[in-house]
C-alpha positions as CSV (number, residue, x, y, z in Angstrom):
1,X,5.6,5.1,13.9
2,X,1.9,4.9,14.5
3,X,1.1,2.4,17.2
4,X,-1.5,1.4,19.8
5,X,-1.7,-0.9,22.8
6,X,-1.6,-4.6,22.1
7,X,-5.0,-5.5,23.6
8,X,-6.8,-2.9,21.5
9,X,-4.9,-3.9,18.4
10,X,-5.6,-7.6,18.9
11,X,-9.4,-7.0,19.5
12,X,-9.6,-5.1,16.2
13,X,-7.5,-7.7,14.4
14,X,-9.8,-10.5,15.7
15,X,-12.9,-8.6,14.6
16,X,-11.6,-8.0,11.1
17,X,-10.3,-11.6,10.6
18,X,-13.8,-12.9,11.7
19,X,-15.7,-10.5,9.4
20,X,-13.5,-10.3,6.3
21,X,-12.5,-14.0,6.0
22,X,-14.5,-16.3,3.8
23,X,-15.1,-20.0,4.4
24,X,-13.6,-22.0,1.5
25,X,-11.1,-19.3,0.4
26,X,-8.1,-20.2,2.5
27,X,-5.6,-18.4,0.3
28,X,-7.6,-15.2,0.8
29,X,-7.8,-15.8,4.6
30,X,-4.0,-16.4,4.8
31,X,-3.4,-13.3,2.8
32,X,-5.7,-11.3,5.1
33,X,-3.7,-12.6,8.1
34,X,-0.4,-11.5,6.4
35,X,-1.6,-7.9,6.5
36,X,-1.6,-7.9,10.3
37,X,1.7,-9.6,10.5
38,X,3.3,-6.8,8.5
39,X,1.3,-4.1,10.4
40,X,2.7,-5.4,13.6
41,X,6.3,-5.3,12.2
42,X,6.1,-1.7,11.0
43,X,4.0,-0.3,13.8
44,X,0.8,0.5,11.8
45,X,-2.7,0.7,13.3
46,X,-6.1,-0.5,12.5
47,X,-9.1,1.8,12.4
48,X,-12.4,-0.2,12.5
49,X,-15.2,1.9,10.9
50,X,-12.7,4.5,9.7
51,X,-11.6,5.4,6.2
52,X,-13.8,6.2,3.2
53,X,-16.8,3.9,3.3
54,X,-18.3,2.3,0.1
55,X,-22.0,1.7,-0.1
56,X,-21.5,-1.9,-1.4
57,X,-18.7,-3.0,0.9
58,X,-17.6,-3.6,4.5
59,X,-14.5,-1.5,5.2
60,X,-11.7,-1.0,7.7
61,X,-8.8,1.4,7.6
62,X,-5.0,1.0,8.1
63,X,-2.8,3.9,9.2
64,X,0.8,3.9,8.4
65,X,3.5,6.6,9.0
66,X,6.0,6.8,6.1
67,X,9.7,7.4,6.5
68,X,8.9,11.0,5.3
69,X,6.7,11.5,8.3
70,X,3.6,11.5,6.2
71,X,0.5,9.8,7.7
72,X,-1.2,7.5,5.3
73,X,-4.6,5.8,5.5
74,X,-5.5,2.7,3.4
75,X,-9.2,2.0,3.3
76,X,-9.8,-1.7,2.6
77,X,-13.1,-2.6,1.0
78,X,-14.5,-6.1,1.1
79,X,-17.5,-7.4,-0.7
80,X,-18.7,-10.6,0.9
81,X,-21.1,-11.5,-1.8
82,X,-18.3,-11.7,-4.4
83,X,-16.1,-13.7,-2.0
84,X,-18.9,-16.2,-1.3
85,X,-19.6,-16.6,-5.0
86,X,-15.9,-17.2,-5.7
87,X,-15.8,-19.8,-2.9
88,X,-18.7,-21.8,-4.5
89,X,-16.5,-23.8,-6.8
90,X,-13.0,-22.8,-5.6
91,X,-12.1,-26.3,-4.6
92,X,-12.5,-27.4,-8.2
93,X,-9.7,-25.1,-9.5
94,X,-6.4,-26.7,-10.3
95,X,-3.5,-24.5,-9.1
96,X,-0.8,-27.2,-9.4
97,X,2.0,-27.1,-11.9
98,X,5.6,-28.0,-12.1
99,X,6.8,-24.6,-13.1
100,X,4.3,-22.4,-11.2
101,X,2.7,-21.2,-14.5
102,X,-0.5,-23.1,-13.9
103,X,-1.0,-21.4,-10.5
104,X,-0.3,-17.9,-11.9
105,X,-2.7,-18.4,-14.9
106,X,-5.4,-19.7,-12.5
107,X,-5.0,-16.8,-10.1
108,X,-4.9,-14.3,-13.0
109,X,-8.0,-15.6,-14.6
110,X,-9.9,-15.7,-11.2
111,X,-8.8,-12.4,-9.9
112,X,-9.4,-10.5,-13.2
113,X,-13.1,-11.4,-12.8
114,X,-13.1,-10.7,-9.0
115,X,-10.9,-7.6,-8.8
116,X,-13.6,-5.9,-6.7
117,X,-13.9,-8.6,-4.1
118,X,-11.4,-6.7,-2.0
119,X,-9.8,-3.5,-3.1
120,X,-8.5,-0.3,-1.4
121,X,-8.0,3.4,-1.6
122,X,-5.2,5.5,-0.2
123,X,-5.1,9.0,1.4
124,X,-2.5,11.1,3.2
125,X,-3.2,13.5,6.0
126,X,-2.8,17.1,5.1
127,X,-1.9,19.1,8.3
128,X,-2.5,22.4,6.4
129,X,-6.3,21.9,6.4
130,X,-6.8,18.8,8.5
131,X,-8.2,16.8,5.6
132,X,-7.3,13.6,3.8
133,X,-5.9,13.9,0.3
134,X,-6.5,11.0,-2.1
135,X,-3.5,9.2,-3.8
136,X,-4.2,7.2,-6.9
137,X,-1.8,4.2,-6.4
138,X,-3.1,0.9,-7.9
139,X,-2.1,-1.8,-10.3
140,X,-2.8,-1.1,-14.0
141,X,-6.4,-2.2,-14.9
142,X,-4.9,-3.7,-18.0
143,X,-2.4,-5.9,-16.1
144,X,-3.5,-9.4,-15.2
145,X,-3.5,-9.8,-11.4
146,X,-0.9,-12.2,-10.1
147,X,-1.7,-12.4,-6.4
148,X,-4.5,-12.3,-3.8
149,X,-5.8,-8.8,-2.8
150,X,-4.4,-9.1,0.7
151,X,-0.9,-9.5,-0.8
152,X,-1.4,-6.3,-2.8
153,X,-2.4,-4.5,0.4
154,X,0.8,-5.8,2.1
155,X,2.9,-4.6,-0.7
156,X,1.3,-1.2,-0.5
157,X,1.8,-1.0,3.3
158,X,5.5,-1.7,2.8
159,X,5.8,0.8,0.0
160,X,4.2,3.6,2.1
161,X,6.1,2.8,5.3
162,X,9.3,3.3,3.3
163,X,7.9,6.0,1.0
164,X,11.1,8.1,0.6
165,X,12.8,5.1,-1.1
166,X,9.7,3.7,-2.7
167,X,9.0,6.9,-4.5
168,X,12.1,6.3,-6.6
169,X,10.6,3.2,-8.2
170,X,9.9,4.5,-11.7
171,X,6.1,3.6,-11.8
172,X,5.5,5.6,-8.6
173,X,4.7,8.9,-10.4
174,X,1.7,9.7,-8.2
175,X,3.6,9.0,-4.9
176,X,6.4,11.3,-6.1
177,X,3.9,14.0,-7.0
178,X,2.3,13.8,-3.5
179,X,5.6,13.7,-1.6
180,X,6.6,17.1,-3.2
181,X,3.8,18.5,-1.0
182,X,3.5,16.0,1.9
183,X,7.2,15.9,2.8
184,X,7.6,19.7,3.4
185,X,4.2,19.7,5.2
186,X,5.3,16.8,7.5
187,X,8.5,18.6,8.3
188,X,6.7,21.8,9.2
189,X,4.4,19.7,11.4
190,X,7.3,18.1,13.2
191,X,6.4,14.7,11.9
192,X,9.8,13.9,10.4
193,X,12.6,12.4,12.4
194,X,14.2,15.2,14.6
195,X,17.6,15.1,12.7
196,X,15.9,15.9,9.3
197,X,16.6,19.5,8.3
198,X,14.8,21.6,5.7
199,X,17.9,21.4,3.6
200,X,17.4,17.6,3.6
201,X,13.8,18.1,2.4
202,X,14.9,20.5,-0.3
203,X,17.6,18.0,-1.6
204,X,15.1,15.1,-1.7
205,X,12.3,17.1,-3.4
206,X,14.9,18.3,-5.9
207,X,15.4,14.8,-7.1
208,X,11.6,14.3,-7.4
209,X,11.4,17.4,-9.6
210,X,14.2,16.2,-11.8
211,X,12.5,12.9,-12.3
212,X,9.2,14.7,-13.1
213,X,11.0,16.7,-15.8
214,X,13.2,14.0,-17.4
215,X,12.6,13.1,-21.0
216,X,13.5,9.4,-21.3
217,X,13.6,6.2,-19.2
218,X,17.4,6.2,-19.5
219,X,17.6,9.6,-17.9
220,X,15.1,8.6,-15.2
221,X,17.2,5.6,-14.3
222,X,20.3,7.7,-14.1
223,X,18.6,10.2,-11.8
224,X,17.2,7.4,-9.7
225,X,20.7,5.8,-9.3
226,X,22.2,9.2,-8.3
227,X,19.4,9.9,-5.8
228,X,19.7,6.5,-4.1
229,X,23.5,6.9,-3.7
230,X,23.3,10.5,-2.5
231,X,20.3,10.2,-0.2
232,X,20.6,6.6,1.1
233,X,24.2,5.5,0.2
234,X,22.7,2.6,-1.8
235,X,23.4,1.3,-5.2
236,X,20.5,1.1,-7.6
237,X,19.3,-2.5,-8.4
């Protein structure tokens, strides 16, 4: 896993929490803190000033090594003007409800309008040319958001850290497509665990190719179940 010394990590974490938090948006601030709790657990690193900058946003980057050995970079973009505008009347919003529906409706309504307050882009490092390749992984623009942006970043970190399993979630078409290249490249670059053979890579990529060529959701679910059992000795849920 990617890692760095604790003092350096904590200094970067403190800088980001100070500059990306927003007074009056406590759920956002907690969500931002959750990112670093998860990064600490999975051995990821923070790259202040790294990533792909946006002209209208402050940015920082997260680096995570997947179970495939692929190095991923998540560039988080934060637009303070949007956050401060959201905070103006945030204390007037009623998130309470006996069944949780009121909270989900309120978050959905709010975050649909403020999707760009904090978003992110994903790249993987291509050892063949030393460049970063973009991966298009994001929630559907038509789907109503149901969480704070930091929570979505956390879910993405966990997905990429366990990318070999995560790729078998049916919506992960783009991740599967990229792993067909990045996994063999990571193996050639000695980035995979030492006990992984090229035959293991071939077997894994074979399942990805079968999923890419399946003709129905039922067939895809059957291939997924077969792959999880064969590769990880796990039953599909």
